[in-house]
N, C-alpha and C positions, 0 to 999 in steps of 0.2 A: 457441421460444423466436422471435419475429419481430427485423427486421432494421429497420433506421430511416435514412432519410436524408430530411434538412433544408436548408435556407437555414439559414446561423449565421455570424454576425460574433465572431471570437475577439476579445474586448476584455480578455484580459489573459493575462502567461505568467509565471510567475516560477520560479527555482530551488529545489530544495528541497534539505535536507542531502547525499541521496545521490545528487547529482546528477542527477537526475530533472528534469524539468520541471513544473510546477503547471496548468493549463489553464484557463481560464472562458472558456466559447461564450455568446452570447445567442441564442438564437431568436427567430423571428415570435410573434404573440400563438398558441396554440394551444387546440384543443379537448380537454378533459377526457380523452376514451379517449388523446390525442397526448400526450400528459403521462401518464398511467400506462405510454403503452411507455416513457419516458426513466426515469422510476422503477423500472421491474422492471429496467432496466440497471444500476441503482446497487451497485456492487463487485461488479460483474464484470471480467474479462478480455476486454475487445475487441479491435477491426481496426478502425482508424481511419480513414480518407482523407480528407485536407482538400486541394479543389481549389477554386481561384480563379472565382467564374462570371462576372466581368466581364472578364477576360481568356484567353487562352488556356494552359493547363499546355503547356509547350514540353517541359517532364521530367519524371518523378518522380522521386524521392527519395526513396528505401526507408530507412527507419530500423532496423538490427534490434537487438534486445536482446530480454530476457526480463522480462513481468511477472508474475513468480511471485508469488507469498505467502512471508511471513516461514516459515522451516524452524521446530519448534517448539526447535530451540535458541536462535534470533534469536530469536524469540516472551519464549521463556524469560526470556534476557538486559534486553530492554525489561523485561519486568518489573519485575523487580530494579531497572533502573536508576530507576525509579518510585518505585520501594517505596524507593532510598537516596535520592533526593530529596525523598520526602513523610514520613520521618521526620527529614531534616536531620542525617546522617550528619557526625560529624567525620574520619571516616575517608576514607581515598581509596574510588573506587568500584572499583578491580579489588582491594581489599584485602579490601571490603566483600564484590563479586561473590565470589571464591574463597571468602568466610569461609560465605557463605551456598550452595553448590554442594557445600562439601564435608559442610555440613548435611545437604544433600538427599542425598547419597549415602546417608553413612553411617545416613539414616531408612531410603534401600530397604533396606540392605543386612541391617537387623533385620529384613525381613521376608523372606529367600532361606531355604531348607529348607538344615539343616546339610547337606552330607557325608558321608554313611554310608561 
């Protein structure tokens, strides 16, 4: 996988529900192969250096934090939340979540071999 370096303009920054930032950049006009290089990096963990071109960088601010994918349990909870919203449940999400999780657990228990 190749790395990319390009000039860009930061056109938008917004906060997200998990306290991270969503950033939007505009690039100069690109050739098809250059565009492809960007698309190949979609949804990948990246290292990003943002440095002004027209003024010297006085110091480097390192932002540390992990950009991990959701754990399987976080993914399951998110899917159950979407299901709860989709079904317009009259019950509280936490109650719905516990009921569905108990259902999944009981279903998986039926798959276990009884101890001899």
